[in-house]
C-alpha positions in Angstrom: 3.5 31.1 -7.5 3.8 28.4 -9.9 5.0 30.3 -13.2 2.5 29.5 -16.0 5.3 28.8 -18.7 5.8 25.9 -16.3 2.5 24.6 -16.4 2.2 24.9 -20.0 5.5 23.0 -20.2 4.2 20.2 -18.1 1.0 19.9 -19.4 2.0 20.2 -22.9 4.3 16.8 -22.2 1.4 14.6 -21.4 0.8 12.3 -24.1 -2.9 11.7 -24.2 -2.4 8.1 -26.3 0.3 7.3 -24.2 -1.9 6.9 -21.2 -4.7 5.0 -23.6 -1.9 2.9 -24.8 -0.1 1.9 -21.3 -3.8 1.5 -19.8 -4.9 -0.9 -22.8 -1.2 -2.9 -21.8 -1.7 -3.0 -18.8 -5.7 -4.2 -18.8 -4.4 -6.8 -21.1 -2.4 -8.9 -18.7 -4.2 -10.9 -16.4 -3.0 -9.8 -13.0 -5.5 -11.5 -10.9 -3.6 -13.3 -7.7 -4.9 -16.9 -8.7 -1.9 -19.6 -7.6 -4.7 -22.4 -8.9 -5.0 -20.7 -12.3 -1.1 -19.7 -12.4 -1.8 -15.7 -12.7 -0.2 -13.2 -10.5 1.3 -9.6 -10.8 4.9 -10.4 -11.7 4.0 -10.2 -15.8 2.2 -6.3 -15.2 5.1 -5.3 -12.7 7.8 -6.2 -15.5 5.8 -4.9 -18.5 6.0 -1.5 -16.2 9.4 -1.9 -15.2 10.8 -2.2 -19.2 8.8 0.8 -19.7 9.6 2.8 -17.1 13.6 1.5 -17.8 13.2 2.7 -21.6 11.9 6.5 -20.1 15.2 6.6 -18.4 13.8 6.5 -15.0 15.9 4.6 -12.4 13.7 1.3 -11.5 14.0 -1.1 -8.8 12.1 -4.5 -8.6 11.6 -6.2 -5.2 10.5 -9.9 -5.1 7.5 -9.3 -2.1 6.3 -13.5 -2.6 7.0 -15.8 -5.1 5.1 -14.2 -8.8 4.6 -11.0 -6.8 7.0 -8.1 -7.2 6.8 -4.5 -6.3 8.4 -2.2 -9.0 9.7 1.4 -7.6 10.2 4.0 -10.0 11.9 6.8 -9.6 12.2 10.6 -11.2 15.1 12.0 -9.0 14.6 15.8 -9.2 17.2 18.6 -7.9 17.9 19.0 -3.8 14.8 19.5 -1.9 13.6 18.5 1.5 10.3 17.0 0.0 10.0 13.6 -1.8 6.2 12.7 -3.3 5.4 9.1 -4.2 2.6 8.3 -6.3 1.3 4.9 -5.6 -1.1 2.3 -8.0 -1.4 -1.2 -7.8 -0.7 -4.3 -10.2 -3.4 -6.6 -9.1 -7.0 -6.9 -10.1 -9.7 -9.0 -8.6 -11.2 -11.8 -10.4 -13.7 -11.3 -13.3 -16.1 -13.6 -12.1 -18.3 -15.7 -14.5 -16.7 -14.1 -17.9 -20.2 -15.3 -19.6 -21.8 -12.2 -17.7 -19.5 -9.7 -19.2 -20.3 -7.9 -22.2 -17.1 -7.4 -23.1 -13.6 -9.1 -22.6 -12.7 -8.6 -19.1 -8.9 -8.6 -20.5 -9.6 -6.8 -23.9 -9.4 -3.4 -23.6 -12.0 -2.7 -26.0 -13.1 1.1 -26.4 -16.4 2.0 -27.1 -17.1 5.5 -27.6 -14.7 7.3 -24.8 -14.7 4.2 -22.4 -12.5 1.7 -21.9 -13.8 -1.9 -20.8 -11.7 -4.2 -18.8 -11.0 -5.4 -15.5 -8.7 -2.9 -13.8 -9.4 -0.1 -16.4 -11.0 1.3 -13.3 -9.3 -0.2 -10.1 -6.6 0.5 -10.7 -4.9 0.2 -13.9 -6.1 3.6 -15.4 -4.7 5.4 -12.7 -1.4 3.6 -12.6 -1.0 4.7 -16.4 -2.1 8.2 -15.4 0.5 8.1 -13.0 3.4 7.0 -14.9 2.6 9.2 -17.9 2.6 12.1 -15.5 6.2 11.1 -14.4 7.1 10.7 -18.2 5.9 13.9 -18.8 7.7 15.7 -16.2 11.1 14.1 -17.0 10.4 14.9 -21.1 9.2 18.9 -20.2 12.5 19.5 -18.6 11.1 21.3 -16.0 13.6 20.8 -12.6 11.6 19.9 -9.2 13.1 20.8 -6.1 12.8 17.2 -5.2 11.8 13.9 -6.0 9.0 11.6 -7.2 8.6 7.9 -6.4 6.2 5.8 -8.5 5.3 2.7 -6.1 4.0 0.0 -8.8 2.9 -2.2 -6.0 1.4 -6.0 -5.4 -1.5 -7.5 -3.5 -3.7 -4.2 -3.0 -6.9 -6.1 -2.8 -5.8 -8.4 -0.2 -3.6 -8.5 2.4 -1.4 -5.3 1.2 1.6 -7.4 1.8 3.2 -5.0 -1.4 3.0 -1.5 0.4 4.6 -3.5 4.0 7.6 -4.7 1.9 8.0 -0.9 0.4 8.1 0.5 4.0 9.9 -2.5 5.4 12.5 -2.0 2.8 12.7 1.6 3.5 11.7 2.9 0.5 9.3 5.1 2.4 11.7 6.7 4.8 12.4 9.5 2.1 8.4 10.2 1.4 7.1 13.0 2.5 3.5 12.7 1.2 1.8 10.5 -1.2 -1.2 10.7 -3.6 -2.6 7.2 -3.7 -4.0 6.8 -7.3 -7.3 5.1 -6.7 -10.7 5.8 -8.5 -12.7 8.4 -6.8 -14.4 10.5 -9.9 -12.0 13.4 -9.2 -12.8 14.2 -5.8 -9.8 14.9 -3.4 -10.2 12.4 -0.9 -8.6 13.4 2.6 -9.8 10.7 4.6 -10.5 6.7 4.6 -12.3 4.6 6.7 -10.6 2.0 9.3 -10.9 -1.4 8.4 -11.2 -4.2 11.0 -12.2 -7.6 10.1 -13.4 -10.3 13.1 -13.8 -14.2 12.9 -16.3 -15.4 15.4 -15.9 -19.3 15.7 -19.0 -21.5 17.4 -18.3 -24.9 18.3 -21.4 -27.0 19.0 -21.9 -31.0 18.4 -22.8 -32.5 15.4 -25.9 -34.7 15.2 -28.2 -36.3 12.6 -30.8 -33.6 12.0 -33.8 -36.5 12.6 -31.9 -36.6 16.3 -31.1 -32.8 17.0 -31.2 -33.5 20.8 -28.0 -35.6 20.4 -26.3 -32.8 19.8 -25.9 -28.9 20.0 -26.8 -26.8 17.1 -25.0 -23.7 16.8 -27.6 -21.3 15.5 -28.6 -19.9 18.8 -25.2 -18.9 19.0 -25.0 -17.3 15.3 -28.1 -15.9 16.5 -27.3 -13.8 19.1 -24.1 -12.5 17.0 -26.2 -11.1 14.5 -28.3 -9.2 17.0 -25.0 -8.0 18.8 -23.6 -7.0 15.8 -26.6 -4.9 14.7 -26.6 -3.4 18.4 -22.9 -2.5 18.3 -23.3 -0.7 14.5 -26.4 1.2 16.2 -24.5 2.1 19.1 -21.8 3.4 16.7 -24.4 5.4 14.6 -25.7 7.1 17.8 -22.6 7.2 19.4 -20.3 9.3 16.6 -23.1 9.8 14.0 -22.5 10.4 10.2 -19.1 11.7 8.9 -19.5 14.5 6.3 -16.9 12.5 4.3 -17.0 8.6 4.9 -20.6 8.4 5.7 -21.9 6.1 8.6 -19.9 3.6 10.5 -20.7 -0.2 9.9 -20.8 -3.8 11.8 -21.4 -5.9 8.4 -21.8 -9.9 8.5 -20.6 -10.7 5.6 -20.2 -14.9 6.0 -22.1 -16.9 7.8 -21.3 -20.5 7.4 -22.5 -23.7 9.2 -20.9 -26.0 8.9 -17.5 -24.1 9.1 -15.8 -26.3 6.8 -16.7 -29.0 4.4 -20.0 -29.8 2.6 -23.2 -28.8 3.7 -25.8 -31.4 4.2 -29.5 -31.2 4.6 -30.0 -34.3 7.2 -26.7 -33.0 9.3 -26.8 -30.7 11.9 -23.5 -29.1 11.6 -21.3 -29.1 15.0 -19.2 -25.8 14.0 -20.2 -22.6 12.7 -18.3 -19.3 11.6 -19.5 -15.5 11.6 -17.4 -12.7 9.6 -17.6 -9.5 10.6 -16.6 -6.6 8.1 -16.2 -3.5 10.1 -15.9 0.0 8.9 -14.7 2.7 11.1 -14.8 6.5 11.4 -11.5 8.7 12.7 -13.4 9.0 16.0 -13.9 5.6 16.8 -11.3 3.3 18.9 -10.3 0.2 17.4 -8.8 -1.1 21.0 -13.0 -0.4 22.2 -14.4 -2.3 19.3 -12.2 -5.4 19.8 -13.0 -5.3 23.3 -16.7 -5.3 22.5 -16.7 -7.8 20.1 -15.0 -10.1 22.7 -17.4 -9.5 25.0 -20.2 -10.1 22.3 -18.5 -13.6 21.9 -18.5 -14.2 25.6 -22.2 -13.1 25.8 -23.3 -15.0 22.7 -21.8 -18.0 24.4 -23.5 -17.5 27.6 -27.1 -16.8 26.1 -26.8 -20.1 24.2 -25.7 -22.1 26.4 -28.6 -20.4 28.6 -31.1 -21.3 26.1 -30.0 -24.9 26.6 -30.8 -25.2 29.8 -33.9 -24.0 29.7 -34.8 -26.0 26.6 -33.9 -29.1 28.2 -35.7 -28.4 31.8 -38.6 -28.1 29.2 -38.1 -31.4 27.9 -36.9 -33.2 31.1 -33.6 -34.3 29.4 -29.9 -33.3 30.4 -26.9 -33.0 27.9 -24.0 -31.4 28.7 -23.3 -27.9 27.2 -19.8 -27.4 25.7 -20.9 -24.7 23.1 -18.2 -22.2 23.2 -17.8 -19.0 20.9 -14.8 -17.8 20.2 -13.4 -14.6 18.6 -10.2 -13.0 16.4 -9.1 -10.3 14.7 -8.3 -10.8 11.0 -7.5 -7.4 10.4 -7.3 -3.8 11.9 -6.5 -1.2 9.4 -6.5 2.4 11.1 -8.7 5.4 9.9 -6.7 7.9 7.9 -7.2 11.7 7.4 -4.6 14.3 6.0 -5.7 18.1 7.2 -7.1 20.5 4.5 -4.0 22.8 4.7 -1.2 20.0 4.3 0.8 21.1 1.3 -0.1 17.7 -0.6 -3.9 18.5 -0.4 -3.0 22.2 -1.3 -1.4 21.0 -4.2 -4.0 18.5 -5.3 -6.7 21.5 -5.1 -4.4 23.9 -7.2 -3.9 21.0 -9.9 -7.3 20.2 -9.8 -8.5 23.7 -10.6 -6.0 24.3 -13.2 -6.7 21.1 -15.2 -10.4 21.1 -14.9 -11.2 24.9 -14.2 -13.7 23.9 -11.8 -14.2 23.7 -8.1 -12.6 20.8 -6.5 -15.0 18.2 -4.7 -13.8 16.9 -1.7 -14.8 13.2 -0.1 -13.4 10.4 1.9 -12.6 6.7 0.7 -15.3 3.9 2.1 -12.5 1.5 1.9 -9.0 1.0 2.8 -6.0 1.2 0.3 -2.3 0.7 0.6 -2.2 4.6 1.6 -3.4 3.4 5.1 0.0 1.5 6.1 1.8 4.5 4.5 -0.1 7.0 6.9 -0.6 4.7 9.8 3.2 3.0 9.8 5.1 6.2 8.6 3.0 8.9 9.1 2.8 10.0 6.0 0.3 12.8 4.8 -2.0 11.4 1.7 -4.6 12.2 -0.6 -6.3 9.5 -2.4 -7.4 10.9 -6.1 -8.1 9.4 -9.4 -10.3 9.1 -12.6 -13.3 6.3 -12.7 -16.9 5.9 -11.1 -15.7 4.7 -7.6 -18.9 2.0 -7.7 -17.7 0.5 -10.7 -14.5 -1.4 -9.3 -15.3 -4.9 -8.9 -18.5 -5.0 -11.0 -18.7 -6.7 -14.6 -18.1 -4.5 -17.6 -15.5 -2.3 -15.4 -14.9 0.5 -17.2 -13.3 4.0 -17.2 -13.8 7.6 -19.1 -10.7 7.9 -21.4 -11.2 11.7 -20.9 -11.2 11.7 -17.3 -7.9 9.5 -17.2 -6.2 11.9 -19.7 -7.1 14.8 -17.4 -6.1 13.0 -14.3 -2.4 12.4 -15.7 -2.4 16.3 -16.2 -3.5 16.6 -12.5 -0.9 14.3 -11.1 1.8 16.0 -13.1 0.6 18.9 -11.9 1.0 18.0 -8.5 4.1 17.4 -8.4 5.3 20.7 -9.8 3.4 22.7 -7.0 3.9 20.0 -4.3 7.8 19.8 -5.2 8.2 23.2 -6.6 10.5 24.2 -9.1 14.5 24.3 -8.9 16.5 27.2 -9.7 17.3 25.4 -13.2 13.7 25.2 -14.3 
């Protein structure tokens, strides 16, 4: 049982204005990974490193790729078997067409109790909250029986090279649990969907649009792939049903492109096409089985498209070599995660949420993958994903976060550390 005076010490050390200032400072840094525009995470990472050093934390910067550093911030507590990690990322997605925004995407404008801007919600606000929580623990003077590590990582929005580098350098070896600081509207998310991304490549034969019989159109194979993907989704829905936290499994074609490269022209029948599919899975599904099914789908689409041409050529009384092919490759394979309700980090998150909000916690699951996917899959670290912000707002124009919820989240993060690590003998 955590003593009430320790709870008060930690919570009273949370500075609401510090949370807001940190968020605004981070949002005003354009950290979109855009080599053409010359923007990346470096300036945001350097800002965090300077701030953390000024607070007296141990700070290490690791260059993951040119212009893309990780920052590892450590609050070294007392001796104890546990180390808790807070994880937040510095990269944000593009604002897109800035003229469509009512607010400057990098202005951090406050209207009422909302702050607007790219990253306010996903996830610079929660990054600021986790840093403010670590600062509050340090300022409070409460000695913890263990350490807190802040992983301020690059490239969460794309290939997640930041967390993979964090693991490769051995930083995760000491971590016994992690809080993934992402916008989940205050929910405690103990599971995440898996992600499989695949690319189908269809090769036919290019021809003039007025002379289609001189070529092989890729469209019949594309149509077979789209029908087959829908059938695979229906099979998964029937076999695995709806997860109470994660919802339904999905096989979503996201890119259908013909020609596969170069400009499309109305009077040119493309000789190549590609179909990209974003598959989101439940813990009960096997990625190995899905990959095998995608391979069979490619072979079946090729066979059906070739049979279509054989039948059609017989109807027309012509002969043409049908060398149409369909290939498939896996681009991304990220497993599902699930942390047991009785795990100490989940229990700490539950207690901290009750203590700060005075309400019954709401549990849920993350529909997408996060950096926590790799911590869970490669290092078997139990994770919870939680933070401020409406989770349907990320990647939209006029992204925003509720400032009161953000400040409360800093308090929740701080109390998670107190509960999970416990107070040392000198607390």
